[in-house]
N, C-alpha and C positions, 0 to 999 in steps of 0.2 A: 632964699632958700639956705638947703644944704650941702655944702659939699664936702663932703669926705672923699678921704683917699679910700677907692673901693680894697683893698688890702686891711684898711682897719674895719670893714664893715662887718664881720663874721665873729669877732673881738665886742664891739661894740652891740650887733645885741646879744649875741652871750651875755653879758653886763646887765642888757636892762632885764631879756627874761629874767635872770636875780632878780634883780630888784624886784617886777613883776608877782612873782611869788610872792617875795616877802611883806607887798601890800596886797597881795590876796590875802596872805596867813590873818594879817593883822585886819583887813578885811573880813574876815569869817567870823573872828571874835566878838566882835560889833554887832553881828545879823542878828537883825530879828531887834532890838534895839529902837534909841529914836536917834533920831538924825543929829546927832552929836558936829559941833563946830570941826571935830576930829575923823570925825568918822566922811562932812561931807571934803576934808581937804584929801586925806588920800581915794578918794570917790575919783576925784580930782586929777588928783595924784600918777593914778591910775590911767584914765583916761589921758592922761600928755607921754606918757610911759609907750600907751599904743600907738600915736600919734609919730612920734618918735619913732620909732620901729616901725611903723608901712611908710617912714621919711628915708629912711636911711633903705629898708625893703629894696623900692622904687628907682634911685640911686645907684645899684651898685649893679 
């Protein structure tokens, strides 16, 4: 379980949103290409960021 002081939730969510944007841009560059190791890593990272965002949101 993730315990985060509610006062830090907004800044963490903002940071994760910025990271998600960066990962999305990188994935967009690879769109339509082969499923490379790099693309798999970025897709996995994107999923983990989404999970973190959800965990922080429900605990706020």
